[in-house]
C-alpha positions in Angstrom: 40.5 46.3 28.9 37.3 44.8 27.3 37.0 43.4 23.9 37.3 46.1 21.3 37.3 46.4 17.5 37.3 49.0 14.7 39.3 51.0 12.3 42.6 52.1 13.8 43.1 55.8 13.5 46.7 57.0 13.9 47.4 59.9 16.1 50.6 61.9 15.6 52.3 59.8 18.3 52.1 56.4 16.5 49.6 55.1 19.0 46.2 54.7 17.3 42.8 54.5 18.8 39.9 52.3 17.5 36.9 53.8 15.8 33.8 51.6 15.5 31.7 52.5 12.4 28.2 53.7 13.6 26.4 51.4 11.1 28.4 48.2 10.5 27.6 47.1 7.0 28.1 43.8 5.3 31.4 45.0 3.8 34.6 46.1 5.5 36.6 48.1 3.0 40.2 48.4 3.9 42.4 50.9 1.8 46.1 51.5 2.2 45.9 55.3 1.5 43.4 56.7 4.0 41.9 56.4 7.5 40.6 52.8 6.9 44.0 51.2 6.4 43.5 48.8 9.3 40.7 46.8 11.0 41.8 45.7 14.5 40.5 43.5 17.1 41.8 43.4 20.7 40.6 40.6 22.9 41.0 36.8 23.5 41.1 34.6 20.6 37.7 33.2 21.6 36.2 36.7 21.8 37.5 37.5 18.3 36.4 34.3 16.7 32.9 34.5 18.3 32.5 38.1 16.8 33.6 36.8 13.3 31.0 34.0 13.6 28.3 36.4 14.6 29.3 38.6 11.6 29.9 35.7 9.2 28.2 37.6 6.2 30.8 40.5 6.5 33.0 40.7 3.4 36.6 41.9 3.6 37.4 44.1 0.7 40.8 45.7 -0.4 40.1 49.3 -1.5 42.2 48.9 -4.7 40.1 48.4 -7.7 42.6 46.6 -10.0 46.4 46.1 -9.6 48.1 48.8 -11.7 51.6 47.0 -11.7 52.9 43.7 -11.1 54.0 44.6 -7.5 50.5 45.7 -6.4 48.5 43.1 -4.4 44.8 43.0 -3.8 45.0 40.4 -1.1 44.5 41.2 2.6 46.7 40.1 5.5 45.3 39.0 8.8 48.0 39.1 11.5 47.7 37.6 15.0 50.0 39.6 17.2 51.1 39.7 20.8 49.2 42.3 23.0 50.8 43.7 26.1 47.9 43.9 28.6 48.4 46.4 31.4 45.7 44.8 33.3 47.2 41.3 33.3 48.1 39.9 36.8 51.7 39.4 37.7 51.0 35.6 38.0 49.5 35.3 34.5 52.4 37.4 33.1 55.0 35.1 34.7 53.0 32.0 33.6 52.9 33.3 30.0 56.6 32.6 29.6 56.0 28.9 30.1 52.6 28.0 28.8 50.0 29.8 26.6 46.6 30.1 28.0 44.4 31.0 25.1 41.3 31.6 27.4 42.8 34.6 29.2 45.7 35.6 26.9 44.7 38.8 25.0 45.9 39.3 21.4 45.7 41.9 18.7 44.4 40.9 15.3 45.0 43.3 12.4 43.5 43.1 9.0 45.2 45.3 6.4 46.1 45.4 2.8 49.1 43.1 1.7 52.1 45.3 1.3 55.4 43.4 1.2 57.6 46.2 2.7 55.2 46.4 5.7 54.9 42.6 6.0 58.6 42.2 6.4 58.8 44.4 9.4 55.5 43.5 11.2 56.0 40.9 13.9 53.2 38.5 14.4 52.4 35.0 15.8 50.6 33.9 12.7 50.0 35.6 9.3 47.1 34.6 7.0 46.7 35.9 3.5 43.3 36.1 2.0 41.9 37.5 -1.3 39.7 40.6 -1.5 36.0 39.6 -1.3 36.4 36.8 1.2 33.6 36.6 3.8 34.4 36.1 7.5 32.3 33.0 7.7 34.4 31.3 5.0 37.7 31.6 6.9 36.7 31.7 10.7 37.1 27.9 11.1 40.6 28.0 9.4 41.6 30.9 11.5 40.5 29.0 14.7 42.6 25.9 13.7 45.7 28.1 13.1 45.3 30.3 16.1 44.7 27.5 18.6 47.5 25.3 17.4 50.1 24.5 20.1 52.5 27.5 20.6 56.2 27.2 19.8 58.5 26.5 22.7 60.2 29.4 24.4 63.5 28.1 23.1 62.2 28.0 19.5 60.8 31.5 19.8 64.2 32.6 20.9 65.9 30.9 18.0 63.3 32.6 15.6 64.1 36.0 16.9 67.9 35.7 16.5 67.6 34.1 13.1 65.0 36.6 12.0 62.8 33.8 10.8 59.5 35.0 9.2 56.3 34.2 11.0 54.3 31.2 9.9 52.3 32.3 6.9 49.1 30.6 5.7 47.5 31.3 2.4 43.8 30.5 2.5 43.0 32.2 -0.8 45.0 34.6 -3.1 44.8 36.3 -6.4 46.7 34.7 -9.3 49.7 36.7 -10.6 48.7 39.5 -13.1 51.6 38.6 -15.4 54.4 36.0 -15.6 57.7 36.8 -17.1 60.0 34.0 -18.4 63.6 34.6 -18.7 65.4 33.4 -21.8 69.2 33.0 -21.0 71.3 32.6 -24.2 
């Protein structure tokens, strides 16, 4: 499967397909309540980072105008996820259990609004939180450093699965809290 990207549109079966906008503007608006709820890349880490560098002026924007409650976030989440590649050779599949080869290993990168209930159930290799309005050029070097860091050992990954450890989360930029409540215990 070649490198692909676009808004993921859900079909009724839960398996989505990617729709590339005909005219890619300088702003990707991602909203949680409509067909633009996720921007997805499928490819190698290098292909995805190269695309981000070529489109460094593109701004990532959450479709929410202003948080209406304390529990509403305007940040975006960038999840680096495993991708099961049906075109992968048996040799590369077996090798992937022992060593990560970032040059050929295909991944899925999902950009979506930050929703804590969804964040808890979404499995990923690495999660990055950014504020709405961030340009790809501002974060691409940080993403490259995180995505190309040495992978966890097979043993550590197994321990994480059984202990339900959360994925590593990196906050590059975030919005300040809209209110702070201080408890007064008497």
